[in-house]
C-alpha positions in Angstrom: 25.7 118.1 109.7 25.8 119.6 113.2 23.4 118.4 115.9 21.0 121.3 116.2 19.4 119.7 119.3 22.6 120.7 121.1 22.3 124.3 119.8 18.7 125.1 120.3 18.2 126.2 124.0 21.9 126.8 124.6 22.7 129.4 122.0 21.3 132.6 120.7 20.5 132.2 117.0 21.2 134.8 114.3 19.8 134.4 110.8 21.0 137.1 108.3 19.6 137.1 104.7 21.7 139.2 102.4 18.8 139.9 100.1 19.5 139.4 96.4 23.2 138.5 96.8 24.7 136.5 94.0 27.0 133.6 94.7 29.5 134.5 92.0 30.0 138.0 93.3 30.3 136.9 96.9 32.8 134.1 96.1 35.0 136.4 94.0 35.1 139.0 96.7 36.0 136.5 99.4 38.7 135.0 97.3 40.1 138.5 96.5 40.3 139.5 100.2 37.6 142.1 99.9 35.3 140.7 102.6 37.6 140.7 105.7 34.8 140.3 108.3 32.8 137.7 106.5 35.8 135.6 105.6 37.0 135.8 109.2 33.6 134.2 110.2 33.0 131.8 107.4 34.4 128.2 107.7 37.8 128.2 105.9 37.0 131.8 104.8 34.7 130.5 102.0 31.1 130.7 101.0 29.3 127.4 100.4 27.6 127.3 97.0 23.9 126.5 97.4 20.6 126.6 95.6 17.9 129.0 96.7 14.5 127.8 97.9 12.8 130.5 95.8 13.6 133.0 93.1 12.3 136.2 94.8 12.1 137.5 98.3 8.7 136.4 99.5 8.9 132.8 98.2 12.4 132.3 99.4 11.7 133.7 102.9 8.5 131.8 103.3 10.5 128.6 102.8 13.5 129.7 104.9 11.3 130.7 107.8 9.7 127.3 107.6 13.1 125.6 107.9 13.9 125.1 104.2 17.3 126.8 104.0 19.2 127.0 100.7 20.3 123.5 99.8 23.9 122.4 98.8 24.3 122.6 95.1 24.9 118.9 94.7 22.6 115.9 94.5 20.8 115.2 97.8 18.9 114.5 99.9 20.3 117.1 102.2 19.4 116.8 105.9 17.9 120.1 107.3 19.0 121.9 110.4 15.4 122.8 111.4 12.2 121.0 110.3 8.5 121.1 111.2 7.3 117.7 112.2 6.1 116.1 109.0 5.4 112.4 108.4 7.5 110.9 105.7 10.0 113.8 105.6 13.2 112.5 103.8 15.3 115.5 105.0 14.7 115.2 108.7 17.7 113.6 110.3 18.8 112.7 113.9 20.6 116.1 114.1 17.6 118.1 112.9 15.8 120.2 115.5 12.1 119.3 114.9 9.4 121.7 115.9 5.6 121.4 116.2 4.6 124.6 114.5 4.0 125.9 110.9 7.1 128.0 111.0 10.5 128.3 112.6 9.9 131.6 114.6 6.8 130.0 116.2 8.7 126.8 116.9 11.6 128.6 118.6 9.2 130.8 120.6 7.7 127.6 122.0 11.2 126.5 123.0 11.6 129.7 125.0 13.2 132.1 122.5 12.2 135.7 122.0 11.9 136.1 118.2 12.9 139.4 116.6 12.6 140.5 113.0 14.6 143.5 111.6 13.0 144.1 108.2 14.7 145.4 105.1 13.0 145.1 101.7 9.4 145.8 101.0 8.1 142.3 102.0 9.0 143.3 105.6 7.8 146.9 105.7 4.4 146.2 107.5 2.8 148.9 105.3 0.4 146.4 103.6 -1.2 143.0 104.5 1.4 141.3 102.3 4.3 143.3 103.8 3.0 142.2 107.3 2.8 138.5 106.6 6.5 137.6 107.2 7.1 140.0 110.1 3.9 138.7 111.7 5.6 135.4 112.4 7.8 137.1 115.0 7.0 138.2 118.5 8.7 141.5 117.8 9.3 143.1 114.4 10.8 146.4 113.2 10.9 148.3 110.0 11.3 152.0 109.0 12.2 153.7 105.7 15.8 154.0 106.9 16.0 150.2 106.8 14.8 150.0 103.2 16.4 149.7 99.8 16.8 153.4 99.1 18.8 154.3 102.3 22.6 154.1 101.8 23.1 153.6 105.5 20.3 151.0 105.9 22.5 148.2 107.4 23.9 150.5 110.1 20.5 151.5 111.1 19.3 147.9 111.2 22.1 146.9 113.5 21.3 149.9 115.8 17.7 148.7 116.1 18.7 145.1 116.6 21.0 146.1 119.5 18.1 147.9 121.2 15.8 145.0 120.7 18.2 142.4 122.1 19.0 144.6 125.1 15.3 144.6 125.9 15.1 140.9 126.7 16.9 138.5 129.0 15.6 135.4 127.2 17.4 133.5 124.4 17.0 135.3 121.2 16.3 134.3 117.6 17.3 137.4 115.7 16.5 137.6 112.0 17.9 140.5 109.9 16.9 140.9 106.3 19.6 143.1 104.8 18.3 145.3 102.0 21.6 146.9 100.8 22.3 144.5 98.0 18.8 144.9 96.5 18.3 147.4 93.8 18.9 150.3 93.8 22.5 149.8 94.8 24.3 152.1 92.4 25.0 154.7 95.2 27.5 152.3 96.8 29.8 152.6 93.8 31.9 155.7 93.5 31.2 157.6 90.3 28.0 155.7 89.6 24.8 157.5 88.8 21.1 156.8 89.0 20.8 157.3 85.2 23.3 154.5 84.6 21.7 152.4 87.2 22.8 149.3 89.0 25.5 147.0 87.8 27.3 143.9 88.9 30.1 146.2 90.2 27.6 148.3 92.3 26.2 145.0 93.7 29.8 144.1 94.8 30.2 147.6 96.3 27.0 147.1 98.3 28.4 143.8 99.7 31.6 145.6 100.7 29.5 148.1 102.6 27.7 145.3 104.4 31.0 143.6 105.3 32.4 146.8 106.8 29.6 146.8 109.4 28.6 143.1 109.9 31.2 142.6 112.6 29.1 144.7 114.9 26.2 142.4 114.3 28.3 139.3 115.0 29.5 140.9 118.2 26.0 141.6 119.3 24.9 138.0 118.5 27.5 136.5 120.9 27.6 139.1 123.6 25.3 137.3 126.0 25.8 133.6 125.2 27.2 131.5 122.4 25.6 132.2 119.1 24.7 130.0 116.1 24.8 132.1 113.0 23.6 131.6 109.5 24.4 134.1 106.8 23.0 133.5 103.3 21.3 135.0 100.4 17.6 134.3 99.6 18.2 134.5 95.8 20.4 136.2 93.3 19.7 138.7 90.6 20.6 139.2 86.9 22.5 142.1 85.4 22.0 141.4 81.7 23.2 137.8 81.6 21.5 136.1 78.6 19.3 139.2 78.3 17.8 138.8 81.8 17.6 141.5 84.4 16.4 141.2 88.0 14.9 138.1 89.6 11.7 136.1 89.9 13.0 134.2 86.9 14.8 130.9 86.5 18.4 131.8 85.6 21.5 130.3 87.2 22.6 133.6 88.7 19.2 133.8 90.5 19.1 130.2 91.8 22.7 130.0 93.0 23.4 131.7 96.3 26.1 131.9 99.0 25.7 130.3 102.3 27.6 130.1 105.6 26.9 128.8 109.1 29.1 128.9 112.2 29.2 129.1 115.9 30.5 132.2 117.8 31.5 131.5 121.4 30.4 134.0 124.0 32.3 137.3 123.5 34.4 135.8 120.7 33.8 138.6 118.2 35.3 141.9 119.2 
């Protein structure tokens, strides 16, 4: 485990959740050379297999934004990178960055970070009290329909907005991006697919390929001003008919098992 006490305060921090991305699809695509940008960034070019902290977006992100990132898919305990101060915690280690706040954005804000949320799926749309809860943890948050699940160019638009937000501050930044492209509907990323036939595992993979084509621009943004600590992971997976299951908010292996990667980008490293 890296010492996060050496990261916080010296690095910008980027957290990217690839909403609904399955581990098996992500791992297969990396192994087949279909994710050139992500495999360039990931340690040894591989995803780490982890278990999600929740089986749908709200539950998983409430945990992630409190410091409970996806955990390695092996017996623990597993020390955490970030943790709220909590007596008796068995996953707070010497390298854990401990904060005195109920959530990570608030803790990082107290440490001098400007916190930015670029929303994606409906739990970040700020159109309802529930859709405002998670964005409300951040000092600055953005969502528009073009960032949502029905927009084929959603990720490009999200990066454009992130670039403007980061340019507006000189302080260290905690940038959180919830990528909606993997979430249903994703059929429109697969050539020849139709709305009538709906989403499939193949269209899910095509959506990830779309994200990979553009994520390098986000990595370059993250390390443009100072070194960046980056986490890219899924919040949960989703089922496409396995054992009769479809979707998520259910307890199937393809929902609980997610890809995870963390790495440091030195200033200006990504071009």
